Structure formats: C-alpha cells, structure tokens
Kinemage of the C-alpha trace (Angstrom):
@kinemage 1
@onewidth
@group {chain A} dominant
@subgroup {mainchain}
@vectorlist {calphas} color= white
{ca met a 1} P -1.699 -10.384 -11.089
{ca leu a 2} L -1.432 -8.575 -8.215
{ca glu a 3} L 1.911 -7.383 -7.341
{ca val a 4} L 2.335 -6.221 -3.716
{ca tyr a 5} L 5.733 -4.063 -2.730
{ca val a 6} L 6.991 -5.090 0.328
{ca his a 7} L 9.894 -4.960 2.855
{ca pro a 8} L 11.142 -8.296 4.845
{ca arg a 9} L 11.328 -6.246 8.135
{ca cys a 10} L 8.232 -4.321 7.972
{ca ser a 11} L 5.536 -5.262 10.296
{ca glu a 12} L 2.747 -4.480 7.726
{ca ser a 13} L 3.887 -6.010 4.954
{ca tyr a 14} L 4.241 -9.093 7.062
{ca his a 15} L 0.680 -8.562 8.290
{ca val a 16} L -0.687 -8.281 4.661
{ca tyr a 17} L 1.221 -11.513 3.747
{ca thr a 18} L -0.210 -13.417 6.969
{ca ile a 19} L -3.862 -12.132 5.808
{ca leu a 20} L -3.512 -13.438 2.339
{ca lys a 21} L -2.154 -16.963 3.874
{ca ala a 22} L -5.310 -17.331 6.072
{ca glu a 23} L -7.116 -16.691 2.993
{ca gly a 24} L -5.458 -18.835 0.530
{ca leu a 25} L -4.779 -16.191 -1.553
{ca leu a 26} L -1.098 -16.003 -1.798
{ca gly a 27} L -1.328 -18.046 -5.064
{ca arg a 28} L -2.814 -14.983 -6.647
{ca ile a 29} L -0.325 -12.278 -5.751
{ca asn a 30} L 3.369 -11.291 -6.479
{ca phe a 31} L 5.581 -10.258 -3.584
{ca leu a 32} L 7.850 -7.632 -4.723
{ca asn a 33} L 10.716 -7.037 -2.287
{ca val a 34} L 11.679 -3.476 -2.260
{ca glu a 35} L 15.067 -4.193 -0.324
{ca lys a 36} L 16.421 -5.762 -3.776
{ca ala a 37} L 14.958 -3.555 -5.994
{ca pro a 38} L 14.507 0.322 -4.570
{ca phe a 39} L 14.666 1.888 -7.598
{ca his a 40} L 12.054 0.115 -9.480
{ca ala a 41} L 9.921 0.724 -6.199
{ca leu a 42} L 10.595 4.521 -6.402
{ca glu a 43} L 9.881 4.596 -10.296
{ca lys a 44} L 6.796 3.085 -9.813
{ca gly a 45} L 5.541 5.848 -7.273
{ca val a 46} L 5.836 3.536 -4.177
{ca phe a 47} L 6.564 5.988 -1.255
{ca gly a 48} L 5.778 2.904 1.276
{ca val a 49} L 5.148 -0.344 1.851
{ca pro a 50} L 3.075 -2.222 1.656
{ca ala a 51} L 1.975 -1.166 -1.680
{ca phe a 52} L -0.442 -3.084 -4.382
{ca ser a 53} L -0.111 -2.809 -8.154
{ca ile a 54} L -2.188 -3.888 -10.970
{ca asp a 55} L -1.403 -4.391 -14.451
{ca gly a 56} L 2.165 -2.239 -13.571
{ca arg a 57} L 0.312 0.376 -12.198
{ca val a 58} L 0.066 1.105 -8.085
{ca val a 59} L -3.204 1.452 -7.280
{ca leu a 60} L -3.092 1.313 -3.370
{ca gln a 61} L -0.375 2.163 -0.809
{ca gly a 62} L -0.494 4.107 2.618
{ca tyr a 63} L -4.246 3.764 4.665
{ca phe a 64} L -6.138 0.607 3.810
{ca glu a 65} L -8.114 -1.753 5.855
{ca asp a 66} L -7.755 -5.716 6.155
{ca asp a 67} L -11.144 -6.362 4.394
{ca glu a 68} L -9.685 -4.076 1.441
{ca val a 69} L -6.425 -6.295 1.030
{ca lys a 70} L -8.960 -8.995 0.378
{ca ser a 71} L -11.138 -7.488 -2.102
{ca leu a 72} L -8.160 -6.191 -3.993
{ca val a 73} L -7.057 -9.811 -4.482
{ca ala a 74} L -10.521 -11.279 -4.915
{ca glu a 75} L -12.287 -8.642 -6.832
{ca gly a 76} L -9.156 -6.308 -8.309
{ca arg a 77} L -10.843 -3.001 -6.702
{ca ile a 78} L -11.394 -1.650 -3.309
{ca tyr a 79} L -14.655 0.700 -2.557
{ca val a 80} L -14.132 4.079 -2.472
{ca glu a 81} L -17.642 6.198 -2.742
{ca ser a 82} L -16.371 9.531 -3.156
{ca leu a 83} L -13.893 12.502 -3.683
{ca glu a 84} L -14.638 13.428 -0.146
{ca glu a 85} L -13.958 9.794 0.783
{ca ala a 86} L -10.632 9.751 -1.348
{ca tyr a 87} L -9.483 12.813 0.594
{ca ala a 88} L -9.917 11.642 3.866
{ca arg a 89} L -8.302 8.285 2.929
{ca leu a 90} L -5.237 10.546 1.558
{ca leu a 91} L -4.549 12.585 4.679
{ca lys a 92} L -4.488 9.287 6.611
{ca ser a 93} L -1.901 7.980 4.231
{ca ile a 94} L 0.515 11.177 4.520
{ca tyr a 95} L 1.023 10.091 8.058
{ca his a 96} L 1.237 6.137 7.217
{ca ser a 97} L 4.170 6.710 5.242
{ca phe a 98} L 7.501 8.018 6.739
{ca thr a 99} L 8.816 9.213 3.796
{ca val a 100} L 5.785 11.432 3.031
{ca ala a 101} L 5.195 12.062 6.692
{ca ser a 102} L 8.670 13.042 7.522
{ca ala a 103} L 9.103 15.331 4.228
{ca val a 104} L 5.572 16.871 4.898
{ca tyr a 105} L 6.431 17.743 8.455
{ca leu a 106} L 9.637 19.581 7.860
{ca ala a 107} L 8.018 21.702 5.134
{ca gly a 108} L 5.210 22.125 7.346
{ca asp a 109} L 3.037 21.867 4.217
{ca pro a 110} L 1.175 18.799 2.796
{ca ser a 111} L 0.828 20.561 -0.385
{ca ile a 112} L 4.671 19.649 -1.484
{ca ile a 113} L 2.740 15.956 -2.319
{ca leu a 114} L 0.607 17.635 -4.959
{ca gly a 115} L 3.084 17.092 -7.916
{ca ser a 116} L 2.596 13.484 -8.007
{ca glu a 117} L -0.398 12.394 -9.208
{ca ala a 118} L 0.346 8.690 -9.205
{ca tyr a 119} L 1.062 8.914 -5.106
{ca leu a 120} L -2.332 10.927 -4.656
{ca met a 121} L -4.429 8.419 -6.883
{ca ser a 122} L -3.034 5.420 -5.069
{ca ala a 123} L -2.831 6.704 -1.435
{ca ser a 124} L -6.312 7.718 -1.460
{ca gly a 125} L -7.936 5.172 -3.394
{ca ala a 126} L -9.203 7.244 -5.897
{ca tyr a 127} L -8.596 5.050 -8.802
{ca phe a 128} L -11.795 3.548 -7.602
{ca val a 129} L -13.914 6.509 -7.487
{ca pro a 130} L -15.879 6.950 -10.523
{ca glu a 131} L -15.202 10.579 -10.835
{ca gly a 132} L -11.381 9.919 -9.844
{ca gly a 133} L -9.863 11.735 -12.578
{ca ser a 134} L -10.730 14.896 -11.388
{ca phe a 135} L -9.012 14.254 -7.763
{ca pro a 136} L -6.163 16.018 -8.258
{ca lys a 137} L -7.889 18.950 -9.002
{ca tyr a 138} L -10.077 18.670 -6.001
{ca val a 139} L -7.095 18.137 -3.850
{ca ala a 140} L -5.021 20.950 -5.286
{ca glu a 141} L -8.196 23.343 -4.077
{ca arg a 142} L -8.343 21.850 -0.746
{ca leu a 143} L -4.475 20.520 0.455
{ca gly a 144} L -2.285 23.655 1.695
{ca pro a 145} L -0.360 24.785 5.007
{ca ser a 146} L -3.596 25.126 6.788
{ca val a 147} L -4.271 21.448 6.799
{ca phe a 148} L -0.727 21.062 8.703
{ca pro a 149} L -2.280 21.426 12.288
{ca glu a 150} L -4.725 18.892 12.341
{ca leu a 151} L -1.883 16.321 10.763
{ca glu a 152} L 1.090 17.428 13.235
{ca arg a 153} L 0.078 15.002 15.675
{ca asp a 154} L 0.061 11.919 13.615
{ca leu a 155} L 3.138 13.271 11.617
{ca leu a 156} L 5.025 12.968 15.323
{ca arg a 157} L 3.527 9.661 16.011
{ca asn a 158} L 5.151 8.301 12.686
{ca ile a 159} L 8.375 10.165 12.973
{ca ala a 160} L 8.992 8.816 16.893
{ca gly a 161} L 8.150 5.509 15.768
{ca asn a 162} L 10.526 5.300 12.855
{ca phe a 163} L 13.200 7.038 15.133
{ca ala a 164} L 12.601 3.895 17.913
{ca arg a 165} L 13.086 1.449 14.925
{ca asp a 166} L 16.045 2.556 13.480
{ca leu a 167} L 17.618 3.222 16.919
{ca tyr a 168} L 16.907 -0.225 17.502
{ca trp a 169} L 18.467 -1.689 13.961
{ca leu a 170} L 21.429 0.701 14.822
{ca phe a 171} L 22.401 -0.858 18.471
{ca gly a 172} L 20.414 -3.838 18.667
{ca glu a 173} L 18.417 -2.866 21.820
{ca ala a 174} L 15.101 -1.425 23.045
{ca pro a 175} L 15.784 2.210 22.610
{ca ser a 176} L 14.709 4.188 25.984
{ca arg a 177} L 14.857 7.628 27.194
{ca thr a 178} L 17.936 7.353 28.610
{ca met a 179} L 19.365 6.412 25.298
{ca val a 180} L 17.726 8.690 23.592
{ca glu a 181} L 19.028 11.753 25.881
{ca gly a 182} L 22.135 10.605 25.653
{ca leu a 183} L 22.454 10.732 22.191
{ca gly a 184} L 21.292 14.441 22.349
{ca glu a 185} L 19.068 16.236 20.029
{ca gly a 186} L 21.644 17.349 17.620
{ca phe a 187} L 21.870 13.485 16.676
{ca phe a 188} L 17.827 13.158 16.558
{ca ser a 189} L 17.871 16.419 14.290
{ca ala a 190} L 20.612 15.046 12.138
{ca trp a 191} L 18.724 11.856 11.809
{ca leu a 192} L 15.426 13.855 10.939
{ca phe a 193} L 16.882 15.686 8.458
{ca ser a 194} L 19.046 12.899 6.657
{ca arg a 195} L 16.067 10.478 6.935
{ca ala a 196} L 13.447 12.858 5.363
{ca ser a 197} L 15.927 14.046 2.568
{ca ile a 198} L 15.157 12.432 -1.003
{ca gly a 199} L 18.543 12.818 -2.629
{ca arg a 200} L 19.191 16.227 -3.820
{ca val a 201} L 15.641 16.801 -4.789
{ca phe a 202} L 14.361 17.388 -1.221
{ca val a 203} L 17.006 18.790 1.444
{ca pro a 204} L 15.359 20.155 3.881
{ca his a 205} L 18.029 21.293 6.207
{ca ser a 206} L 19.375 23.373 3.344
{ca leu a 207} L 17.491 26.069 3.794
{ca ala a 208} L 16.045 25.284 7.414
{ca gly a 209} L 14.718 28.618 8.674
{ca gln a 210} L 13.640 29.399 12.324
{ca asp a 211} L 10.211 27.768 11.380
{ca val a 212} L 11.764 24.349 10.647
{ca arg a 213} L 14.204 24.074 13.546
{ca glu a 214} L 10.879 24.708 15.710
{ca arg a 215} L 9.563 22.054 14.307
{ca val a 216} L 12.098 19.789 15.046
{ca ser a 217} L 12.669 20.921 18.867
{ca arg a 218} L 9.015 20.114 19.100
{ca ala a 219} L 9.198 16.483 17.424
{ca trp a 220} L 12.458 16.030 19.702
{ca ser a 221} L 10.327 17.026 22.853
{ca tyr a 222} L 7.556 14.583 21.709
{ca val a 223} L 9.925 11.752 21.130
{ca leu a 224} L 10.929 12.132 24.781
{ca gly a 225} L 7.798 11.492 25.928
{ca val a 226} L 7.005 8.377 23.810
{ca val a 227} L 10.097 6.609 23.603
{ca asp a 228} L 10.096 4.448 25.935
{ca lys a 229} L 6.808 2.756 24.770
{ca ala a 230} L 7.551 2.901 21.182
{ca gly a 231} L 10.836 1.051 21.782
{ca gln a 232} L 9.275 -1.513 23.703
{ca arg a 233} L 6.821 -1.826 20.401
{ca val a 234} L 9.186 -1.759 18.065
{ca val a 235} L 11.061 -4.665 19.979
{ca asp a 236} L 8.031 -6.810 19.919
{ca glu a 237} L 7.006 -5.859 16.432
{ca gln a 238} L 10.437 -6.942 14.906
{ca arg a 239} L 10.841 -10.159 16.783
{ca gly a 240} L 7.216 -10.942 15.715
{ca ile a 241} L 8.433 -10.954 11.925
{ca pro a 242} L 9.792 -14.376 11.136
{ca ala a 243} L 13.277 -14.540 9.303
{ca gly a 244} L 12.922 -16.045 5.876
{ca trp a 245} L 9.166 -15.222 5.407
{ca leu a 246} L 9.436 -13.319 2.085
{ca gly a 247} L 11.426 -15.819 0.846
C-alpha cells in the first residue's frame, strides 16, 4: 500500500487528499501524520510534505503534478524519462520544501543536499528512471554554488510564504508590512536562522559571515515587498483547510 506523509495544516497535503477523494482512491493509501511522528518521517528522509512511500521507501516528495499523484496510486509509478528531466525536477523540489530551501539559501550552495541519496532520488523522480541509479553522480557533477543564482528568487518566495504562515499561526491574524516592520529585521533574522537550523547538525548562524548576513538582508527586503499579499494568501489557505480532515 502507498503511504503518504502529510501535515494537518499543510494546504498541499490537503490538496492531495482532495485529489484522491475525487478519484475514489482513498482506500488504496494510508496517511501518516508527521505532526504525531516527526522522527519517523525524518528517519525515512522526508524533508517536506506531502511525501509518498512505497514498501517503506520514500519515492516522491517536493515537486509533482496532480496527475502524478493519481498515477502513483493507480500504477505505483510516475513517468520521468531521463536524468536531465530528473535533475530539472530536483531543482524545483529544492524550493518546494522549506526545510531544504531555507538551508540552501543560507548556505548559498545547493550542493549541501548531495549527502542524502534518498532525498536526491525521491525529490527528482529518479527512482522511476531506468538509469536512475547513476543519478546521484550525475547531480554531483552539476549542482554547486554556480546554480544558486537561478534558484534564489524561488527560494525567497518559499521563505517569505513560510514566514507569513508562521506569523499567522503565532498571532492569529493576517501578517502585514506594518506588522513585520514593527517586529524588525532582527526578529526576521532570528526566525530564519532558527527555522533553517537542523538541531546541532546544521547551525547556519554559528558561522554566519558577511555573505550570509547579506543574503538575510536580501530576504528581509524581499519579505517587506510581498508580505501583504503573502499574508492574505496564507489566511485564505489556512481557512480553506477543514479541521479534522486527517482524522
């Protein structure tokens, strides 16, 4: 049976639920609530939800299309034609997961993900490519600091959206530029450093040089420019998720 890692207040998790319900496929999957079992999810290499597991192995997370959800449940696979296509999917997945996007942004180097073969494979769809076993080596030869500029805008979009969502959860109202300016850049910096940290494994503020500080300042400027719209989107998103949908 296919297992889907989800979070009860994640709009993408709920979206997957609505797709499967509409297709009459709910009986063929098992939802795993990561809020109740976070360490199990981490052990399996889940860096963002929703994530899909077959026979105990996470095979898809990050970027995917609606039709691929249906295909994965109905056929046990999605269709990824080449290593090049898998690589393009991986780049999209990097900025679909806040855990990954925030760490990559502060590091300024997407190659920090190379150490997790499970993530490389599941975030790219490479498990479904005939020559997928060679994908980690393929990525290692291409992914490095030079790729960061093409990802930066999308990384910032992910960070801003998650900042707005966290403020909504903390204060119970739509965040605005006025609210954010009142909190100040120091608040935002502390939020970004702490939320991007992975325990004591990845602690970006412990060696935060000038380049890191400059990236944080760029993120702050970006947030100020978009937070009014992002805040309202977050309110609409969260109000559209019915309580108890996950059981």
